[in-house]
C-alpha positions, 0 to 999 in steps of 0.5 A: 499500500501507498504511504499517506501522503499530506499537505497543507493549505496555501490559500490566498497566499495566507502566511499562517505558519509564524513561528509554530515549531515543526510538528512531530507526531509519533516520534520514531524514537518511541519505537526503538528507545530502550524501555518503551513501552507499547503493543507488540509489533508484528514480525516477519511472517505472520506474528498477528493472525489476527481476522478482525477489522483492525487487521484489515485497516492496517492492510487497506489504509496502510499508514500507522496512524499516530496515537498522540493527540494533534492539535485542531487545524488552525485554519478553516475552509467553510467551502473548498477554495476556489482554484484558478484554472491555470493553477490547476492546470499546472498541477495536473500537468506536473503529475504527468511530467513525474509520471513520464520523469520529465524532471526539467518540465516538473521544475518549471511548473512548481511556481505556477502551481503554488497558486492552487490553494488545494494541491499546489504543494505537490509539484514542489514536493515531488520536485523536492523528492527527486532532488533528494533521489539524485545523488549526483547533486548537492541537496538543496537544503535551502528549498528544503527547509523553506518547503518544511517552513511553509507547510509545517503541520502538513503530511507533505511536510512530514513525508518530506522529512522522512525522504530527507532522513533517509538521504541524510542517512546515506550521506552520514549527516546523523545531526540531521536525522535527529533535528528532522525527526520525521513522524512515523507514517509506516515507512520502515526506511524512515524508521531505519534512518531515524534509528540509524541516527539515534544510533550514530549519535550514542542513543539508545535503541530498543534493539528487539523492538527494532528486529521485530519491525526490520523490513528489507530496503537500503536504510534497514540494510545500512542500518543492520550492518552498522549494529552488527559491526558495533556488535549490538546485535549478535549472531543469533539475532541475524540467524533468526531473520535469516531462518525466517526468510527461508521459511517464507521462501524470500532467498534474496532476503535470507541470502543477505542476511546470510552474508552478515553472519558467514564469511566468504568460505561459508557463503560459498558453502551456504550456496551450495548447500542450498543447491544440494544439501545432501551432497554438500552434507556427505562432504562434511566431516567436522562441525566446528564453531557457531557459523558451522553449526547453522550451516548443517542446520540449513543443510538438514533442515533442506532435506525436509523439502525432499519427497522421501522425507522419512528416508531423509529423516532416518539419514539425519538420525543416523549421521547427524544426532548429537553432532549439532546441538538438540535446539538446532536438531529441533529446529530442523524437525520444525522445518520437516513439519512446515513444509508438508504444513504448507503442502497440504500433506498429512504428516506434518503434525508428526514432525512437528511433535518431534520439535520439542519445545525450542522457539519458533518463528511466530509464522512457524508456531502458527503452522505447527497448531494447523498441522494438528488441527488438520489431523483426523480426528483432532488430537486436542492435546497436542493443540494444547501443547503447541499452542503453549509452546508460542510466545505469550503475544502470540498465544494471546491473539484471539485466533490462539485464544479460541483454539486453546479454549477449545482444546481445554474444552475437548479435554474436560477443563470447562472452566479454563476453557470458559474463561478464555472464551469470555476474554474474547467474546468482546472482539468483533471479529471471526473468533470473537463471533465463534466464542459466543457461540461456544458460550451458547449465546447468540452473536451481539450486535454493539449498542448504536451510539448516539448520532453525530451532531451538527456541530461535530459535522461542522468540525470535520467539514471544515478541516482543509485536509479532509476537504483536500483529500475529498477533492483528490478522491473526486479527481481519481488520485486515490494513491494521494487521496488516501493518505491524505485522509489518513494523516488528517484523523491523527488525534481525533477522538471517537466523536470525530471520527465517527463524523469524519466517517459520515462525511466520507459517506456523504461523498460516496467514498465508502472504503473511508466510511469503514476504516475511519469507523474502524479506528474508534474504540468505544463508540462502534457504529456498525451502520459505518463499519457495514455500510451497504451502499447502492441503495439495494442494487447489490441485494437485487443482483444477489436475489435474481440468482438466489445468493444470498446478499449478506454473504455478497456484501461480506465479499464486497466489503473484503474486496473493495470496501465498496470503491467501483474503481477499486484496482489490485496490484494484479489487475482485478477491477470494480466493486467485486474486484474480477480479473479481466479473463474472468470478466470476459469468460462469465460474460460470454457464459450469461449471454452478455454479448455487448461486453467490453473490458472497458465496461468492468468498472461499472457498477451494473456489469461489475455486479452481474458478472460478480455475483454470477461467477460467484454463483458459478463457483459456489454450485461447483463447490457444493454450495459451501461459502467457505470453499466459494469464498476461498475460490473466488479468491484463489481460484476454484481449483485450489479450495478442491485441492484442499478439500481433496487432502483431508483425511475426515470431515472438518468443521469449516472453522478448522478448514478456514484456518488451515488454508496454506495461503495466508491472503486467502486465509485471512480472506475467507474468515473475513468475508464470512465474519462480514456476512454473519454481521450484515444478515444480523443488521439487515434482518435484525435477528440473530445469526449463527457463524458457526452454521454459515461455516459448516462442514467440509468433507473430503472429496475426490478432486474431480476438477472444474471447468471455472477459470 
């Protein structure tokens, strides 16, 4: 997702900055300073397997919003300022120049564009950013400081601070990085640049948090190299990052981590063992030293990828047991479990049970639990044991609290199970819903909060940042509009957030309605969180072909957040995110003879094609909404394959949790959770998620004619 971009009002040439100090939102240092408190950040892989909307907000809104209170805007707009046509034309041409990389023309457009009081800062920002990227020219410090003074409390100023901090880290100007102190806008490379500046000026870092939040990129690699050289991080720290990358198939990242902890000769060994682990191991006569032990462990773990896994395990037992530490061998068995778990093979739990209590990555720890859930029948004591091996932070996530409670309940530990279920009943998500049902309760809807007042609406309707964002949405500049909106929400309380969501609703920007409302803590407004726009048009299309409208709405909410112009990175378009080939195939199947690819974003066309294709998937997959939701996301052949590998009938919740694709697993759980709430909102009656999930039985894969 693109990061927040936010700019200030330069309307009417007003000089409204005076001697105001530069605004600092959430200081990046708070992420890294030793002794800092806060929620545990996600690590590599799937640390946070929460299925509720908080995670969806992160995925869709992208930026890490500041939790620090922000001052209300000092200037208000009673309406969008009048924009000189020539100035707006200059802004539009500047954007085209950026896209064409015509930097000379961009520079020429900066001044005429400034007369646009709404968007005039954008060309100036683009121009300065490009100069920071150009390492062959001096940094234009005077121009940069001037921009920061002029737009000191705007997003683009904070974004420019981050860009400049990265450039300063590259040039070794650590004092400047500390002086800039950019806000945390979700850019990991800016975080690393700020941490680099802190480290090089002898400030304390929260090293573990830094490692947990490490993301590959030039600034972060530079920082990690420096921390390694200064012995702030050790062999095991970097080793764990390398192992995590290997688990997730990120070979290039793993190799970069390996290059930090291994010397030249050892890197040659690393290359050789990845290519042919058994050949390399057969040439290995002794194991000496920490690096050598790790190389042998890596080679042994790669044997778990072979089809004759049991034979390879015998080889390890006979030739390597006792030659490497027990923790390393346990890690190897954990890798033997991960490979078949991801391949939906039945023997994963067998290997995981050999892995002992040696800590795993959160990613692999989650797969150990899923491997146990996939056993038939489920041996709940092993589910319990697998969850109790997790870190405290991971085990406290609703997904694992729920399955731990199920394991306790199955073993007759009713009181403990009930307490665990109770602890997550307030989570408005898949597992919170199921926990309520396990306790014999109907899934509750939160009480409707008091309506937003006219004064509260007046407050948000006069905030320049929100009005600017709405203008950008109208222009189709979603990459700029979405972060402008997100930055404008900083410091808002629940009432203000709900008013902002209403402002978005009034302007038909439905994804901002949902995502803004999801940020409230106490006042939960389901009319916003589960908005159902288009005046029954979706319901009508669903009912015409016998689909449950609540399920269709639940799917659209997950796919596009009701934005008709939504487009995914892989080319899916419109409200129901239809791929071009699927749209063409479906149009042909239903006799839509006048279909053209350019029509796919049209509401009528998109919903007709989307609902009809969804119905075809549902019929192909035996009427299971679980399987059909998975098929809509990952293609209908995949859930057929996953179902064919089941050892016996499983609950729909078990099937959903053990889907091997992260995106599809979260998608299915969110769609079915959404559908349950929509059913309740539409009917005013209780509805059962458990019944909607049903049971999935193993069936031979007979293939599918669907694309």
